[in-house]
LUMLUM-180743 format. One line per 5 residues: number of its first residue (from 1); for each residue x, y, z of C-alpha. Coordinates in nm, 2 decimals, decimal comma. Layout:
% residues N
NUM	X/Y/Z | ...
//
This chain:
% residues 504
1	28,17/9,86/14,97 | 28,28/9,82/15,32 | 28,47/9,51/15,43 | 28,29/9,21/15,56 | 28,30/9,32/15,92
6	28,13/9,65/15,85 | 27,81/9,72/16,03 | 27,51/9,92/15,90 | 27,43/10,24/16,08 | 27,09/10,29/16,24
11	27,02/10,57/16,00 | 27,08/10,34/15,70 | 26,86/10,07/15,84 | 26,57/10,31/15,90 | 26,60/10,47/15,56
16	26,51/10,15/15,38 | 26,14/10,11/15,48 | 25,92/9,86/15,29 | 25,73/9,94/14,97 | 25,41/9,86/15,15
21	25,48/10,11/15,43 | 25,57/10,38/15,18 | 25,24/10,34/15,01 | 25,05/10,34/15,34 | 24,98/9,96/15,33
26	25,11/9,78/15,64 | 25,22/9,43/15,55 | 25,02/9,15/15,71 | 25,17/8,94/15,98 | 25,28/8,59/15,91
31	25,04/8,32/16,03 | 25,14/8,12/16,33 | 25,21/7,82/16,11 | 25,42/8,03/15,87 | 25,62/8,17/16,15
36	25,69/7,83/16,30 | 25,79/7,69/15,96 | 26,02/7,98/15,90 | 26,18/7,93/16,24 | 26,24/7,56/16,17
41	26,40/7,64/15,83 | 26,61/7,91/15,99 | 26,74/7,68/16,27 | 26,81/7,41/16,02 | 27,01/7,66/15,82
46	27,22/7,76/16,12 | 27,29/7,40/16,21 | 27,39/7,31/15,86 | 27,61/7,62/15,82 | 27,79/7,54/16,15
51	27,85/7,18/16,03 | 27,97/7,30/15,69 | 28,18/7,60/15,77 | 28,49/7,45/15,93 | 28,49/7,69/16,22
56	28,39/8,00/16,03 | 28,08/8,17/16,18 | 27,76/8,21/15,98 | 27,78/8,59/16,02 | 28,14/8,59/15,87
61	28,02/8,39/15,57 | 27,73/8,62/15,51 | 27,94/8,93/15,54 | 28,19/8,78/15,31 | 27,92/8,71/15,05
66	27,80/9,07/15,07 | 28,15/9,20/15,02 | 28,21/8,97/14,72 | 27,88/9,09/14,57 | 27,97/9,45/14,59
71	28,32/9,38/14,44 | 28,26/9,12/14,18 | 27,91/8,97/14,14 | 27,68/9,28/14,11 | 27,72/9,28/13,73
76	27,66/9,62/13,58 | 27,43/9,79/13,83 | 27,37/9,74/14,21 | 27,04/9,56/14,30 | 27,07/9,57/14,68
81	27,12/9,81/14,96 | 27,44/9,71/15,14 | 27,37/9,86/15,48 | 27,03/9,68/15,49 | 27,19/9,35/15,40
86	27,45/9,39/15,68 | 27,17/9,48/15,92 | 27,00/9,15/15,83 | 27,32/8,96/15,91 | 27,32/9,13/16,25
91	26,96/9,04/16,31 | 26,98/8,67/16,22 | 27,34/8,55/16,24 | 27,53/8,76/16,50 | 27,30/8,63/16,78
96	27,34/8,26/16,68 | 27,57/8,17/16,97 | 27,38/8,02/17,26 | 27,47/7,90/17,61 | 27,54/7,53/17,66
101	27,26/7,54/17,92 | 27,01/7,64/17,66 | 26,78/7,36/17,56 | 26,62/7,31/17,22 | 26,30/7,48/17,32
106	26,49/7,80/17,43 | 26,67/7,80/17,09 | 26,35/7,76/16,91 | 26,19/8,05/17,10 | 26,48/8,27/17,02
111	26,44/8,19/16,65 | 26,07/8,28/16,67 | 26,17/8,61/16,83 | 26,40/8,69/16,54 | 26,11/8,65/16,30
116	25,84/8,83/16,51 | 25,72/9,18/16,46 | 25,93/9,44/16,63 | 25,90/9,82/16,62 | 25,89/9,93/16,26
121	25,99/9,59/16,12 | 25,70/9,35/16,06 | 25,74/8,98/16,05 | 25,70/8,97/15,67 | 25,96/9,24/15,63
126	26,20/9,03/15,84 | 26,13/8,72/15,64 | 26,18/8,90/15,31 | 26,51/9,05/15,43 | 26,64/8,71/15,53
131	26,53/8,55/15,21 | 26,70/8,83/15,01 | 27,02/8,79/15,20 | 27,03/8,41/15,14 | 26,94/8,45/14,77
136	27,24/8,69/14,74 | 27,46/8,44/14,92 | 27,35/8,17/14,68 | 27,43/8,37/14,37 | 27,77/8,48/14,51
141	27,86/8,13/14,62 | 27,81/7,98/14,28 | 27,98/8,27/14,10 | 28,31/8,32/14,28 | 28,60/8,07/14,29
146	28,69/7,87/14,59 | 28,99/8,09/14,65 | 28,76/8,37/14,75 | 28,50/8,16/14,93 | 28,65/7,84/15,06
151	28,31/7,71/15,19 | 28,12/7,76/14,86 | 28,08/7,39/14,76 | 27,92/7,31/15,10 | 27,72/7,63/15,15
156	27,60/7,72/14,80 | 27,34/7,43/14,77 | 27,23/7,51/15,13 | 27,17/7,88/15,04 | 26,96/7,79/14,73
161	26,76/7,53/14,92 | 26,68/7,76/15,21 | 26,60/8,05/14,99 | 26,34/7,85/14,80 | 26,19/7,71/15,12
166	26,15/8,06/15,27 | 26,02/8,21/14,96 | 25,76/7,93/14,93 | 25,62/8,03/15,27 | 25,51/8,37/15,16
171	25,50/8,32/14,78 | 25,14/8,41/14,73 | 25,16/8,72/14,95 | 25,47/8,82/14,76 | 25,29/8,80/14,43
176	24,99/9,01/14,56 | 25,21/9,27/14,74 | 25,54/9,28/14,55 | 25,83/9,51/14,63 | 26,20/9,53/14,52
181	26,30/9,21/14,70 | 26,03/9,02/14,50 | 26,24/9,09/14,19 | 26,59/9,07/14,32 | 26,54/8,74/14,51
186	26,42/8,58/14,19 | 26,70/8,72/13,99 | 26,96/8,59/14,23 | 26,79/8,25/14,25 | 26,77/8,22/13,87
191	27,15/8,30/13,84 | 27,24/8,05/14,12 | 27,03/7,77/13,98 | 27,14/7,82/13,62 | 27,51/7,81/13,73
196	27,46/7,51/13,95 | 27,27/7,30/13,70 | 27,40/7,42/13,36 | 27,03/7,40/13,24 | 26,78/7,68/13,18
201	26,43/7,55/13,25 | 26,39/7,63/13,62 | 26,62/7,93/13,61 | 26,43/8,09/13,32 | 26,09/8,02/13,48
206	26,20/8,20/13,79 | 26,35/8,49/13,59 | 26,03/8,52/13,39 | 25,83/8,54/13,71 | 26,04/8,84/13,81
211	25,97/9,00/13,47 | 25,59/8,94/13,51 | 25,60/9,09/13,86 | 25,78/9,40/13,72 | 25,51/9,43/13,45
216	25,23/9,40/13,70 | 25,40/9,68/13,91 | 25,41/9,89/13,58 | 25,77/9,97/13,65 | 25,81/10,08/13,29
221	25,62/10,39/13,40 | 25,80/10,66/13,61 | 25,48/10,73/13,80 | 25,49/10,38/13,95 | 25,78/10,49/14,17
226	25,60/10,79/14,32 | 25,56/10,79/14,70 | 25,81/10,51/14,76 | 26,11/10,52/14,98 | 26,42/10,66/14,79
231	26,62/10,34/14,83 | 26,32/10,13/14,72 | 26,29/10,36/14,42 | 26,65/10,31/14,33 | 26,65/9,93/14,36
236	26,32/9,90/14,16 | 26,45/10,13/13,89 | 26,78/9,93/13,86 | 26,60/9,60/13,88 | 26,36/9,69/13,60
241	26,63/9,80/13,37 | 26,83/9,49/13,44 | 26,53/9,27/13,36 | 26,48/9,48/13,05 | 26,83/9,40/12,94
246	26,78/9,03/13,01 | 26,48/9,02/12,78 | 26,66/9,22/12,50 | 26,94/8,96/12,53 | 26,68/8,69/12,48
251	26,55/8,86/12,17 | 26,91/8,85/12,03 | 27,00/8,50/12,15 | 26,67/8,32/12,19 | 26,61/8,06/12,45
256	26,29/8,16/12,63 | 25,98/8,38/12,59 | 26,02/8,75/12,69 | 25,80/8,92/12,95 | 25,92/9,28/12,92
261	25,89/9,45/12,59 | 25,76/9,78/12,47 | 25,47/9,63/12,27 | 25,34/9,48/12,60 | 25,33/9,81/12,79
266	24,99/9,98/12,83 | 25,16/10,32/12,81 | 25,49/10,46/12,67 | 25,81/10,35/12,84 | 25,87/10,65/13,07
271	26,09/10,51/13,34 | 26,39/10,74/13,36 | 26,74/10,58/13,34 | 26,84/10,74/13,66 | 26,66/10,90/13,96
276	26,63/11,28/13,98 | 26,73/11,23/14,35 | 26,97/10,93/14,34 | 27,09/10,75/14,65 | 27,39/10,52/14,68
281	27,33/10,15/14,74 | 27,68/10,04/14,83 | 27,90/10,17/15,12 | 28,22/10,33/15,00 | 28,37/10,50/15,31
286	28,47/10,87/15,34 | 28,77/10,83/15,09 | 28,54/10,78/14,79 | 28,25/10,97/14,64 | 27,98/10,70/14,63
291	27,73/10,91/14,44 | 27,99/10,98/14,17 | 28,09/10,62/14,14 | 27,73/10,48/14,12 | 27,64/10,76/13,88
296	27,91/10,65/13,65 | 27,81/10,29/13,69 | 27,46/10,38/13,58 | 27,60/10,56/13,28 | 27,80/10,25/13,18
301	27,51/10,02/13,24 | 27,28/10,22/13,02 | 27,53/10,20/12,73 | 27,51/9,82/12,78 | 27,13/9,85/12,78
306	27,14/10,04/12,45 | 27,37/9,79/12,29 | 27,13/9,50/12,36 | 26,82/9,70/12,28 | 26,96/9,82/11,94
311	27,09/9,47/11,86 | 26,75/9,32/11,93 | 26,59/9,59/11,71 | 26,82/9,51/11,42 | 26,79/9,13/11,45
316	26,42/9,12/11,49 | 26,38/9,37/11,21 | 26,58/9,16/10,97 | 26,40/8,84/11,07 | 26,06/9,00/11,03
321	26,15/9,13/10,68 | 26,30/8,80/10,57 | 25,99/8,60/10,65 | 25,76/8,85/10,50 | 25,53/8,92/10,79
326	25,53/9,12/11,11 | 25,68/9,02/11,44 | 25,49/9,13/11,75 | 25,83/9,19/11,91 | 25,96/9,44/11,66
331	25,85/9,78/11,53 | 26,08/9,77/11,23 | 25,88/9,58/10,97 | 25,77/9,90/10,81 | 26,12/10,05/10,80
336	26,34/10,01/10,49 | 26,69/9,87/10,47 | 26,85/10,20/10,53 | 26,68/10,23/10,86 | 26,81/9,89/10,96
341	27,16/9,99/10,86 | 27,14/10,31/11,06 | 27,03/10,11/11,36 | 27,32/9,87/11,32 | 27,57/10,14/11,29
346	27,44/10,29/11,61 | 27,55/9,97/11,77 | 27,89/10,02/11,63 | 27,92/10,38/11,75 | 27,85/10,26/12,10
351	28,20/10,09/12,08 | 28,36/10,42/12,18 | 28,10/10,55/12,42 | 28,18/10,36/12,73 | 28,27/10,61/13,01
356	28,64/10,65/13,09 | 28,75/10,66/13,45 | 29,02/10,89/13,58 | 29,27/10,76/13,83 | 29,15/10,81/14,19
361	29,38/11,01/14,42 | 29,44/10,68/14,60 | 29,61/10,54/14,29 | 29,88/10,80/14,33 | 29,94/10,74/14,70
366	30,21/10,51/14,84 | 29,99/10,44/15,14 | 29,89/10,07/15,16 | 29,54/10,15/15,28 | 29,49/10,39/14,99
371	29,61/10,13/14,74 | 29,36/9,88/14,88 | 29,08/10,14/14,84 | 29,19/10,19/14,48 | 29,20/9,81/14,42
376	28,84/9,79/14,54 | 28,74/10,06/14,30 | 28,93/9,90/14,02 | 28,75/9,57/14,08 | 28,41/9,75/14,07
381	28,49/9,92/13,74 | 28,65/9,62/13,58 | 28,34/9,42/13,67 | 28,12/9,65/13,46 | 28,38/9,68/13,19
386	28,38/9,30/13,16 | 28,00/9,30/13,10 | 28,04/9,57/12,84 | 28,32/9,40/12,65 | 28,14/9,06/12,65
391	27,82/9,23/12,53 | 27,98/9,43/12,26 | 28,19/9,16/12,10 | 27,92/8,89/12,12 | 27,66/9,12/11,98
396	27,87/9,19/11,67 | 27,88/8,82/11,60 | 27,51/8,76/11,67 | 27,41/9,04/11,44 | 27,63/8,93/11,16
401	27,51/8,57/11,19 | 27,15/8,69/11,17 | 27,23/8,91/10,87 | 27,38/8,61/10,69 | 27,08/8,39/10,78
406	26,83/8,65/10,66 | 27,03/8,73/10,34 | 27,06/9,09/10,44 | 27,44/9,13/10,47 | 27,42/9,47/10,31
411	27,27/9,60/10,63 | 27,60/9,54/10,81 | 27,80/9,68/10,51 | 27,92/9,35/10,37 | 27,88/9,17/10,04
416	27,71/8,84/10,01 | 28,03/8,65/9,91 | 28,04/8,33/10,12 | 28,41/8,32/10,17 | 28,44/8,69/10,28
421	28,15/8,64/10,52 | 28,30/8,33/10,67 | 28,63/8,51/10,72 | 28,45/8,80/10,88 | 28,28/8,57/11,13
426	28,62/8,42/11,22 | 28,77/8,76/11,25 | 28,50/8,88/11,49 | 28,53/8,55/11,69 | 28,90/8,59/11,72
431	28,85/8,95/11,85 | 28,59/8,81/12,10 | 28,83/8,54/12,23 | 29,12/8,78/12,24 | 28,92/9,02/12,45
436	28,81/8,74/12,69 | 29,17/8,63/12,74 | 29,28/8,98/12,84 | 29,00/9,02/13,11 | 29,11/8,92/13,46
441	28,98/8,56/13,49 | 28,80/8,63/13,82 | 28,57/8,87/13,64 | 28,49/8,62/13,38 | 28,40/8,38/13,65
446	28,18/8,64/13,82 | 27,98/8,68/13,50 | 27,85/8,33/13,56 | 27,66/8,11/13,33 | 27,54/8,41/13,12
451	27,90/8,46/13,00 | 27,94/8,08/12,94 | 27,62/8,07/12,73 | 27,76/8,35/12,50 | 28,08/8,16/12,46
456	27,90/7,84/12,39 | 27,68/8,02/12,13 | 27,98/8,16/11,95 | 28,15/7,82/11,96 | 27,84/7,66/11,81
461	27,84/7,92/11,52 | 28,20/7,85/11,45 | 28,14/7,47/11,47 | 27,87/7,50/11,21 | 28,10/7,71/10,99
466	28,38/7,45/11,01 | 28,14/7,17/10,91 | 27,97/7,36/10,62 | 28,27/7,50/10,43 | 28,52/7,31/10,21
471	28,78/7,58/10,22 | 29,07/7,46/10,43 | 29,15/7,82/10,55 | 28,79/7,85/10,68 | 28,77/7,50/10,85
476	29,11/7,52/11,01 | 29,06/7,87/11,16 | 28,71/7,80/11,26 | 28,81/7,48/11,44 | 29,09/7,66/11,62
481	28,83/7,92/11,75 | 28,60/7,63/11,86 | 28,88/7,48/12,06 | 28,94/7,82/12,22 | 28,58/7,84/12,32
486	28,59/7,49/12,47 | 28,91/7,57/12,66 | 28,74/7,88/12,81 | 28,43/7,69/12,91 | 28,64/7,42/13,08
491	28,84/7,68/13,27 | 28,51/7,84/13,38 | 28,39/7,50/13,49 | 28,08/7,55/13,29 | 27,84/7,26/13,22
496	27,79/7,44/12,88 | 28,13/7,30/12,77 | 27,97/6,96/12,73 | 27,74/7,08/12,46 | 28,02/7,22/12,24
501	28,30/6,99/12,34 | 28,11/6,68/12,26 | 28,07/6,78/11,90 | 28,44/6,84/11,82
//
């Protein structure tokens, strides 16, 4: 997690070779027309960035986006190699200044040179690295507030547009010869588009494409990672598990078809949660133990994964039993009510399983530099803790609502009395909003539209409760909670607030 001005070392750059190279398959070169189109898109990007950035260099913006990603936007698990990203900035943005004597043809030739094959880097690898960097910048620009990225409103749409144009140039090749960037580019694009539009159609289509690529790569099987570069292995492993969590979330909340599920695998799920020989993806400096930090991040992430996986298992199991036939996305239809209850209480036990973090030595030091190091570490840990808390408290509500809908409230240890169930929903909703209001607001913003969608869903449940009950105590408290949800969505500047706010 080096500052924006940090540079990647030559060793770090060389370490991250392509998936194709690691398997003995040299990527094909770009065609002449593809290279020329990429050069034009790249030059248009530089021109528009210079016009939009109010004096800030393109390299500075890109480095800043990388820094913000490693601090706030990475979510629960890293999906990029920081040193490689910074090397890409150096390759494409730190050579952008040109002599006033240079004519348009010279500038164009220099752009072509940036994209041409060179030593161990093929043209397709360079294009993929640039597309990945811009996809990350797009996701970051839409997630963080203007106070952290003053140019965001001008540059965010530009990053999305350019990423999509570049990906289109090699889209077919990318599908035939996928590697880690094939997944992460689509994940970043999906996040940026969902946040920018407040709608799900395009974003979900792109995310599903990432899931289908992961399935074609058979990333659910540990053997699929054999022979790959260690950094590529780490990113593929993390990306698969992140996509797995996304699809378990869909099984809980609905909204789109899933592409990653155990019943769709052609073998047992054997991908290990962590690598036997892990490598660090972010840069931490000599003051911090990067391997220990990312090891703990993985531990916390897989608790979040287990939360969503178990919640999906319980909800789909209840729904399957309630409608009297099997669901292809559940294995629980043969299990009895006691098994469902045990699965639910496993969710509850995960409440106290999130890893604790000891104060780093920097926290005890009066030195300003040490305190800044500790602040950076705190931001990373708070970012993941935010994801955990939002997941935990929203899951409790979604499972209870499903139990009520399926007339199986005994599974969650409650009677079927309507008033007591209504009050329990309100109690859990109040816990949810109380937790959200204690989280540093910047970290809620960094959660993006996924957080807003959970808030909107909770608000919709409460709105339905307020409309369907005659008891004053229920309607008044539910309405108060709905207003809290709208207030949060408005503060987050989410377009999802329109859906709830318009119904009050």
